[in-house]
C-alpha positions as CSV (number, residue, x, y, z in Angstrom):
1,M,-11.6,5.3,0.3
2,S,-11.5,7.1,-2.6
3,R,-9.7,5.3,-6.6
4,Q,-9.1,7.4,-9.4
5,S,-10.4,6.5,-13.0
6,A,-9.9,3.2,-14.0
7,N,-8.6,4.6,-16.9
8,R,-4.3,5.5,-17.0
9,P,-3.3,7.3,-13.6
10,S,-3.4,11.2,-14.7
11,W,-0.1,12.4,-14.3
12,N,1.2,16.3,-14.4
13,R,4.4,14.6,-15.4
14,R,6.2,19.2,-15.3
15,D,5.6,19.2,-11.5
16,F,5.7,15.4,-10.6
17,L,9.5,16.1,-12.9
18,G,9.5,19.4,-10.6
19,A,9.1,17.7,-7.0
20,T,12.3,15.8,-7.6
21,A,14.0,17.9,-9.0
22,A,13.2,20.1,-6.5
23,A,14.9,17.6,-3.3
24,G,18.1,17.7,-5.0
25,A,16.9,17.6,-8.2
26,G,5.4,-23.9,-17.3
27,A,4.9,-26.5,-13.7
28,L,4.9,-24.4,-10.5
29,A,8.9,-23.9,-9.9
30,A,9.4,-22.3,-6.4
31,G,13.6,-23.4,-5.6
32,C,14.3,-22.0,-9.0
33,V,16.9,-18.6,-8.3
34,P,17.7,-16.3,-11.5
35,G,20.3,-17.1,-14.2
36,R,23.4,-15.3,-14.5
37,D,22.3,-12.6,-16.8
38,E,19.7,-11.8,-14.1
39,Q,22.7,-12.6,-11.7
40,A,24.8,-9.9,-14.2
41,R,22.3,-7.6,-14.3
42,T,21.1,-6.9,-10.2
43,G,24.6,-7.6,-9.1
44,A,26.4,-9.9,-7.4
45,A,24.6,-10.1,-4.2
46,G,21.1,-10.2,-6.4
47,A,20.4,-6.5,-5.8
48,L,18.6,-4.2,-8.1
49,D,20.1,-1.9,-9.7
50,V,16.7,0.5,-9.7
51,A,19.0,3.1,-11.4
52,A,20.1,1.2,-14.7
53,E,17.1,-0.7,-14.8
54,N,15.0,2.9,-15.1
55,R,17.3,3.8,-17.9
56,R,15.9,0.9,-20.3
57,P,13.5,2.5,-22.3
58,G,9.8,2.7,-20.5
59,D,6.6,1.8,-22.6
60,H,3.8,4.3,-22.1
61,D,1.6,2.1,-23.0
62,W,0.5,0.6,-20.0
63,G,-2.7,2.2,-19.0
64,L,-6.3,0.5,-19.4
65,R,-7.8,2.0,-23.1
66,R,-11.0,0.1,-22.1
67,R,-13.2,-2.1,-19.3
68,G,-16.1,-2.6,-20.8
69,P,-18.6,-4.6,-18.6
70,D,-17.4,-5.5,-15.6
71,R,-17.1,-9.6,-16.4
72,A,-15.0,-8.4,-20.0
73,V,-12.5,-9.7,-18.6
74,E,-10.6,-10.1,-15.0
75,G,-8.4,-12.4,-13.8
76,Y,-6.2,-12.6,-10.8
77,A,-2.8,-14.7,-10.3
78,D,-2.2,-18.0,-7.4
79,R,0.1,-16.2,-5.5
80,A,0.5,-12.3,-4.5
81,S,4.3,-12.5,-4.7
82,V,6.8,-14.5,-6.3
83,L,10.9,-14.6,-6.2
84,P,12.1,-13.7,-9.7
85,G,12.6,-16.6,-11.7
86,Q,9.7,-18.7,-10.1
87,T,5.9,-19.2,-11.9
88,L,2.5,-18.6,-11.5
89,R,-0.9,-19.4,-12.5
90,L,-3.2,-16.7,-14.0
91,H,-6.7,-17.2,-13.9
92,V,-8.8,-15.5,-16.5
93,S,-12.8,-15.2,-17.7
94,T,-14.2,-13.7,-19.9
95,T,-16.7,-13.1,-22.9
96,A,-15.0,-13.2,-26.0
97,A,-13.7,-16.1,-27.8
98,G,-9.5,-15.0,-26.8
99,F,-7.4,-12.8,-24.7
100,R,-3.1,-11.5,-24.1
101,A,-1.9,-11.0,-21.5
102,E,1.1,-8.2,-21.0
103,A,3.1,-7.7,-18.1
104,F,4.4,-3.9,-16.9
105,R,7.0,-3.2,-14.0
106,M,6.3,0.2,-13.2
107,G,9.2,2.4,-12.1
108,W,10.1,5.7,-13.4
109,Y,12.0,5.0,-17.1
110,G,11.7,8.7,-17.7
111,G,8.6,9.6,-17.3
112,A,6.5,6.6,-19.1
113,Q,6.3,5.2,-15.6
114,A,6.3,1.3,-16.5
115,R,8.3,-1.1,-19.1
116,R,6.9,-4.3,-20.8
117,V,8.9,-7.6,-19.5
118,W,7.1,-10.2,-21.0
119,T,3.9,-10.8,-23.2
120,S,1.8,-13.9,-23.4
121,Q,0.7,-15.4,-26.8
122,R,-3.1,-15.5,-27.9
123,L,-4.8,-17.7,-25.7
124,P,-8.8,-18.9,-26.2
125,G,-10.9,-17.4,-23.3
126,T,-13.8,-18.7,-21.5
127,V,-16.6,-17.4,-18.5
128,Q,-15.6,-18.6,-16.0
129,P,-18.3,-18.8,-13.1
130,V,-19.2,-16.0,-10.1
131,P,-19.8,-18.1,-6.9
132,S,-21.5,-17.3,-4.0
133,A,-20.6,-16.4,-0.7
134,A,-20.8,-19.8,1.2
135,G,-20.5,-20.7,5.0
136,A,-20.2,-18.4,8.0
137,T,-18.0,-16.4,6.9
138,R,-19.8,-15.1,3.6
139,T,-16.5,-16.2,1.4
140,V,-16.4,-15.8,-2.2
141,L,-14.0,-18.4,-3.4
142,P,-14.4,-18.6,-7.1
143,A,-11.9,-22.1,-7.9
144,W,-11.5,-20.6,-11.2
145,R,-9.7,-23.0,-13.3
146,P,-6.5,-21.6,-14.7
147,S,-6.0,-20.0,-17.8
148,L,-1.9,-20.2,-18.1
149,E,1.7,-20.2,-16.6
150,V,3.3,-17.1,-16.6
151,P,7.7,-17.4,-16.1
152,T,9.1,-14.7,-14.4
153,R,13.1,-15.6,-15.4
154,G,14.7,-11.7,-16.4
155,W,11.9,-10.2,-14.3
156,P,13.8,-7.8,-12.2
157,E,12.7,-7.9,-8.4
158,G,9.3,-4.9,-8.3
159,A,6.1,-4.0,-8.5
160,Y,4.0,-5.6,-12.0
161,L,0.8,-4.8,-13.6
162,I,-0.1,-7.4,-15.7
163,R,-2.7,-6.2,-18.2
164,L,-5.4,-8.9,-20.0
165,T,-6.6,-7.5,-22.5
166,A,-10.0,-9.4,-24.7
167,D,-10.2,-9.5,-28.8
168,S,-13.3,-7.7,-28.3
169,G,-10.7,-4.6,-26.7
170,E,-11.8,-4.6,-23.3
171,Q,-9.2,-5.4,-20.2
172,R,-8.0,-5.3,-16.6
173,Y,-5.4,-5.4,-14.5
174,V,-3.6,-7.8,-12.0
175,P,-1.3,-7.4,-9.5
176,L,2.3,-8.7,-8.9
177,V,5.1,-8.4,-6.6
178,V,8.2,-9.8,-7.0
179,R,9.6,-9.7,-4.0
180,S,12.9,-9.0,-2.8
181,A,14.6,-12.2,-0.2
182,S,17.0,-9.6,1.0
183,T,16.4,-7.0,2.2
184,R,19.6,-5.8,3.9
185,G,20.6,-2.6,2.9
186,R,17.5,-1.1,1.1
187,L,14.2,0.9,1.5
188,V,11.8,-1.8,1.2
189,L,8.7,-0.4,-0.6
190,V,5.6,-2.8,1.0
191,H,2.6,-3.7,-0.9
192,A,-1.0,-3.8,1.5
193,V,-2.0,-6.3,-0.5
194,A,-4.4,-8.3,2.9
195,T,-5.6,-4.0,2.6
196,W,-6.9,-4.5,-1.5
197,Q,-8.6,-7.7,-0.6
198,A,-10.6,-6.1,2.6
199,Y,-11.3,-3.9,-0.2
200,N,-12.5,-5.5,-3.1
201,T,-15.7,-5.9,-3.2
202,W,-15.4,-8.5,-5.7
203,G,-18.2,-11.4,-6.2
204,G,-20.8,-8.9,-4.3
205,H,-18.8,-8.9,-1.1
206,S,-15.7,-7.1,0.9
207,L,-15.1,-6.9,4.8
208,Y,-17.3,-4.0,4.3
209,H,-20.1,-4.9,2.5
210,G,-22.4,-7.5,1.5
211,P,-24.4,-7.3,-1.8
212,G,-26.7,-4.8,-0.6
213,G,-23.9,-2.2,-1.8
214,K,-23.0,0.1,1.4
215,G,-25.9,-0.5,3.4
216,D,-25.6,-4.1,3.7
217,Y,-22.5,-4.2,7.1
218,A,-24.6,-6.9,8.1
219,G,-23.8,-9.4,4.6
220,R,-20.3,-8.5,4.8
221,S,-17.5,-11.1,4.4
222,L,-15.9,-12.4,7.2
223,A,-12.9,-13.6,5.9
224,V,-12.2,-13.0,1.8
225,T,-10.3,-14.9,0.3
226,C,-7.1,-13.6,-2.5
227,D,-8.3,-16.0,-4.8
228,R,-10.4,-13.7,-6.7
229,P,-10.2,-11.2,-9.2
230,Y,-10.2,-7.0,-7.7
231,D,-12.6,-5.1,-8.4
232,D,-12.6,-1.4,-10.6
233,D,-9.4,-1.5,-12.7
234,G,-8.3,-4.7,-11.7
235,A,-5.9,-3.3,-9.2
236,P,-7.6,0.1,-7.4
237,L,-5.9,0.5,-4.3
238,F,-2.6,0.1,-6.0
239,T,-2.5,2.8,-9.7
240,T,-4.2,4.7,-6.5
241,Y,-2.6,4.3,-3.3
242,E,1.5,2.8,-4.1
243,Q,2.4,3.4,-7.4
244,P,3.2,6.7,-7.5
245,A,5.1,6.2,-5.1
246,V,6.9,3.5,-6.5
247,A,7.4,6.4,-9.5
248,L,8.9,8.9,-7.3
249,A,11.4,5.9,-4.6
250,E,12.6,4.8,-8.3
251,R,12.6,8.0,-10.8
252,L,15.5,8.7,-7.2
253,G,17.8,5.6,-7.8
254,L,17.7,4.4,-3.7
255,P,18.2,1.2,-3.2
256,L,15.3,-0.8,-3.3
257,A,13.4,-4.2,-1.6
258,Y,10.1,-5.1,-2.8
259,V,7.6,-7.1,-0.7
260,T,3.5,-7.6,-0.1
261,S,2.0,-7.4,3.5
262,M,1.4,-10.6,3.4
263,D,5.6,-11.4,3.1
264,L,6.2,-10.2,6.1
265,D,3.5,-11.9,8.0
266,S,5.3,-15.3,6.8
267,D,9.3,-14.6,7.2
268,P,10.7,-13.5,10.2
269,Q,13.6,-12.9,9.1
270,L,13.0,-10.6,5.8
271,L,13.3,-7.0,7.0
272,H,17.1,-7.8,9.1
273,G,19.2,-5.2,8.1
274,A,16.9,-3.3,5.7
275,H,17.7,0.5,6.3
276,G,13.8,1.6,6.6
277,V,9.9,0.3,5.2
278,V,7.7,2.2,3.2
279,S,3.7,1.5,4.0
280,L,2.4,2.9,0.8
281,G,-0.1,5.2,1.0
282,H,-3.7,3.1,2.7
283,D,-2.1,-0.1,5.2
284,E,-4.7,-0.7,7.0
285,Y,-5.4,-4.5,7.1
286,W,-1.9,-6.8,9.7
287,T,-1.9,-10.0,11.3
288,P,0.2,-9.7,15.1
289,A,2.8,-11.1,12.7
290,M,3.3,-7.6,11.0
291,R,3.1,-5.9,13.2
292,A,5.5,-6.9,15.9
293,R,8.6,-7.2,12.7
294,V,8.6,-3.9,12.0
295,T,8.2,-3.1,15.1
296,A,11.3,-5.1,16.1
297,A,13.1,-3.3,12.8
298,R,12.4,-0.5,14.3
299,D,14.1,-1.4,17.5
300,A,16.7,-2.1,15.8
301,G,17.4,0.9,13.9
302,T,15.9,0.3,10.4
303,N,13.6,3.7,10.0
304,V,9.4,3.3,9.6
305,A,7.6,5.9,7.0
306,F,3.3,5.5,6.3
307,L,2.7,7.0,3.9
308,G,-0.7,7.1,4.3
309,A,-3.7,7.6,7.3
310,N,-5.5,4.8,8.6
311,A,-2.1,2.4,8.8
312,C,-2.2,-0.9,10.9
313,F,-6.0,-0.2,12.5
314,R,-7.8,-3.6,11.7
315,R,-5.7,-6.8,13.5
316,I,-6.2,-9.8,11.0
317,R,-5.4,-13.4,10.8
318,L,-4.0,-15.8,7.4
319,E,-5.7,-18.7,6.7
320,P,-5.3,-21.2,4.7
321,A,-7.9,-21.4,1.4
322,D,-8.3,-24.3,-0.7
323,T,-4.5,-23.8,-2.1
324,G,-3.6,-24.6,1.4
325,D,-1.7,-21.1,1.1
326,R,-2.4,-18.8,3.6
327,R,-4.5,-15.9,1.6
328,L,-7.7,-16.1,3.6
329,V,-7.9,-12.9,4.9
330,V,-10.2,-13.0,8.4
331,C,-11.8,-9.9,10.0
332,Y,-15.1,-10.1,12.5
333,K,-14.5,-6.3,13.5
334,T,-17.2,-5.4,15.0
335,D,-18.8,-9.3,15.6
336,W,-15.3,-10.2,17.5
337,A,-17.3,-12.0,20.2
338,H,-17.9,-14.9,17.3
339,D,-14.6,-15.6,16.2
340,P,-13.2,-18.9,16.6
341,M,-9.8,-18.0,18.7
342,R,-11.6,-15.6,21.1
343,G,-10.9,-17.3,24.4
344,K,-7.9,-20.0,22.7
345,D,-5.8,-17.0,21.9
346,D,-7.4,-13.1,22.5
347,A,-4.0,-11.6,21.2
348,A,-5.3,-13.2,17.8
349,V,-8.9,-12.1,17.3
350,T,-9.6,-9.8,14.8
351,T,-11.2,-6.9,15.5
352,D,-9.4,-2.6,15.8
353,W,-6.0,-3.0,17.1
354,R,-7.6,-0.1,20.0
355,E,-9.9,-2.7,21.0
356,P,-10.4,-5.0,23.4
357,P,-9.4,-7.4,23.9
358,A,-5.5,-7.3,23.8
359,A,-5.9,-4.0,23.2
360,A,-2.9,-2.5,21.6
361,P,-3.7,0.9,19.9
362,E,-1.6,1.3,16.9
363,N,-0.1,5.0,17.4
364,A,2.8,3.1,20.2
365,L,4.0,2.5,16.3
366,T,2.7,4.8,13.9
367,G,3.1,7.8,16.8
368,T,-0.9,9.1,15.0
369,L,-4.2,7.4,15.4
370,Y,-6.7,7.5,13.0
371,E,-9.4,9.5,14.1
372,S,-12.4,9.5,11.9
373,N,-13.6,10.3,7.7
374,P,-14.4,11.2,5.7
375,A,-12.7,14.9,5.7
376,S,-11.5,17.5,3.7
377,A,-9.2,20.1,4.2
378,D,-6.2,22.3,3.6
379,Y,-3.2,21.0,4.9
380,V,-1.3,23.4,7.7
381,V,2.2,24.0,8.2
382,T,3.3,23.9,11.5
383,D,7.4,23.5,12.4
384,P,8.9,25.0,8.7
385,G,12.1,24.3,10.0
386,H,12.0,21.0,10.2
387,W,14.6,19.2,8.2
388,L,11.8,16.8,5.8
389,L,10.4,20.5,4.4
390,A,13.8,21.3,3.0
391,G,13.9,23.2,-0.6
392,T,10.0,23.8,-0.2
393,G,9.6,26.9,0.4
394,A,6.7,26.8,3.1
395,G,6.6,28.8,5.7
396,R,4.5,28.8,8.8
397,G,1.1,28.6,8.6
398,T,1.7,28.1,5.0
399,A,-1.8,25.9,3.6
400,F,-2.2,23.1,0.7
401,A,-5.9,23.6,-0.3
402,H,-8.1,19.9,0.3
403,L,-4.0,17.5,1.2
404,V,-5.9,16.5,3.8
405,G,-8.7,13.9,3.4
406,T,-10.6,11.5,3.3
407,E,-9.1,9.6,6.2
408,Y,-6.7,10.6,8.5
409,D,-4.3,10.3,11.6
410,R,-3.9,13.2,14.6
411,V,-1.3,12.9,17.4
412,T,-2.5,12.9,20.7
413,S,-1.0,13.3,24.6
414,A,-2.5,9.1,24.9
415,P,0.5,7.3,27.2
416,A,1.2,4.9,24.3
417,T,2.5,7.9,22.0
418,P,6.3,7.3,21.6
419,R,8.3,10.3,22.8
420,P,9.6,12.9,21.8
421,I,7.4,13.5,18.7
422,Q,7.9,16.7,16.0
423,V,4.4,17.7,14.9
424,I,5.4,19.0,11.3
425,A,2.0,20.4,10.2
426,H,-1.2,20.9,12.0
427,S,-4.0,20.9,10.5
428,P,-7.7,22.0,11.5
429,L,-10.5,20.1,10.0
430,V,-14.2,19.5,11.0
431,C,-15.5,16.3,10.1
432,R,-18.7,14.7,10.8
433,G,-19.4,18.2,13.1
434,V,-16.8,17.5,15.1
435,R,-13.9,20.0,14.7
436,S,-10.3,18.5,15.7
437,F,-7.0,18.7,13.7
438,A,-4.3,16.2,11.1
439,D,-1.0,15.5,11.9
440,S,1.5,14.6,9.9
441,A,4.7,13.8,12.8
442,Y,8.1,12.4,12.9
443,Y,9.1,10.9,16.2
444,S,12.5,9.5,16.6
445,T,14.0,6.5,18.7
446,A,17.0,5.5,20.9
447,S,17.5,2.7,18.2
448,G,18.0,5.4,16.3
449,A,15.4,4.6,13.8
450,G,13.4,7.8,12.3
451,V,9.5,6.8,12.2
452,F,7.4,9.8,9.8
453,S,3.5,9.7,9.4
454,T,2.0,11.9,7.0
455,G,-1.2,11.9,8.1
456,T,-3.9,12.3,5.5
457,M,-4.7,9.1,2.8
458,R,-4.2,11.8,-0.4
459,W,-0.7,12.1,0.6
460,V,0.7,9.4,-2.3
461,E,-2.6,10.6,-4.5
462,S,-1.6,14.1,-4.3
463,L,3.0,13.1,-5.8
464,T,0.5,12.7,-9.4
465,G,-0.5,16.4,-9.7
466,D,-3.6,15.1,-11.4
467,G,-5.8,18.1,-9.2
468,S,-7.8,15.2,-7.9
469,H,-10.3,15.5,-4.7
470,G,-9.7,19.6,-5.7
471,I,-6.0,19.3,-4.6
472,P,-3.5,22.3,-7.3
473,P,-1.4,20.7,-9.0
474,V,1.2,23.0,-7.1
475,T,0.9,19.8,-4.1
476,A,2.6,17.7,-5.7
477,R,5.3,19.5,-5.5
478,F,5.8,19.9,-2.0
479,T,4.4,16.7,-1.5
480,G,7.3,15.2,-3.7
481,T,10.1,17.4,-2.2
482,V,8.9,16.1,1.0
483,T,8.7,13.0,0.3
484,A,11.9,12.9,-1.4
485,N,13.7,14.3,1.5
486,L,12.4,11.7,3.3
487,L,12.8,8.4,1.3
488,R,16.9,9.6,0.7
489,A,17.1,9.7,4.5
490,F,15.6,6.4,5.6
491,A,17.5,4.4,2.6
492,A,20.7,6.3,4.3
493,G,20.4,4.3,7.7
494,P,19.0,5.2,10.6
495,A,17.7,8.9,10.2
496,G,17.5,9.8,14.5
497,R,21.4,9.6,14.7
498,A,21.5,12.5,12.7
499,H,18.0,14.3,13.2
500,P,16.3,13.4,16.1
501,A,12.9,14.4,16.8
502,E,12.3,17.8,18.8
503,D,9.3,17.1,21.1
504,N,6.6,19.8,20.2
505,L,3.5,17.9,21.0
506,D,2.5,20.4,24.5
507,S,1.9,23.3,21.8
508,C,0.2,21.3,19.3
509,H,-3.2,21.1,22.5
510,P,-3.7,17.5,21.7
511,Y,-6.8,16.1,22.3
512,D,-5.7,13.5,24.9
513,G,-9.1,11.2,25.3
514,D,-9.6,8.4,22.8
515,P,-10.4,9.4,19.3
516,I,-13.3,11.5,18.1
517,Q,-14.7,8.5,16.4
518,S,-13.3,5.1,16.2
519,R,-14.4,2.7,13.3
520,R,-17.1,1.0,15.8
521,D,-19.0,4.2,15.3
522,L,-18.8,4.0,11.0
523,W,-19.2,0.3,10.1
């Protein structure tokens, strides 16, 4: 997994504009609903008018000017998502005498990429403790005192960054989603909160490492809570793997809905009537309910896009934390034999989806299988006539340097692979000394749904055109055009009806066995 700088993400606005042009030019108030003014602005059905929202003036000053030491200022929200009009609490710790908070809705806004919707008064600061990991699951649970309540009346649905600024100038983010109550007729952007927490090292523990760092696998947490700040800039996986795709989708003015992975788990009706579901750049950790609901939506004709790699790889469970909300992300991984659900409900045992007990490889949904990391390779087009590549100018064999990485997926001819499936890019690489391929693939279903997977984690990162990972800025024109083609088609309804997949899997000489590396070897 790679991360951008904690400062504001670097964008090449000219390349980003070119890509889209090339594609076609107080107290907790859980029961609150938007007021009449908000209903009027969002329309009779309450759906956000994305184009109108993005015509409003944006704010270029939404990045972090100075991070400073890790504990200078940091915080977390008591909710991963709220409905418009609901109130949330922020829990903040700072070494400064005071701080302020500002909320930015992320979008396009003429290239500013954000709009400030709210600013707090100055509030007194206090240092809150970092607890030790506790219990058999080695969970770090701060249980900080709340610092302020944040009303969201008048905030449109969308992805938000709340920026904390200490009196001394240090800054951090707190991510938040103002979620959509209905997704009917809309393209749904899913923010991967469970995966954000899995990689979050705040307090010295993540689902990967203990306090000894990358070599301390044995000391890792087996359950991590959303009731703690995020490390790095405060929202590293959102700013790296999600925000660039949000900017593009809003630039296109599509009918969008916003939810988190946890919302998918909790609401069985949430995807009913949705035109498309978009899993953003790193969406690894899924509960059985999440997978069942996305699969059911696909089977009802809802398109599904995976804009990264390694999606739906880990099976997790959400459990209540001290607050009573299900904000604890549980994943025993290679220690699955010690999961208390073993022998009681094997389908709920937390390990890799492809592993026993109750193995169910992810390619049955994604079309691709996660294979290995770390890799860095050219992305090589193999089917230039595919409708997703319209307007890119790419030919067979056209290569885009370093676009494949750091994790990648591949299509295999294993029985679970959906057919017909069309491999669009078949990119040779060497990973851990083994020769293999990364694949972008599209399949269609009897319901009319289209399903696309980029097969590389760098896809969304490349949209910025900032040159990270050695990806030339011109690649943003290619990935931006493909993504715009995808989002437009998926927002319109069942893409498989107009664009059925033309199976070419056999011509790609797929590897027929298990992937060359399983995460059991990596962690």
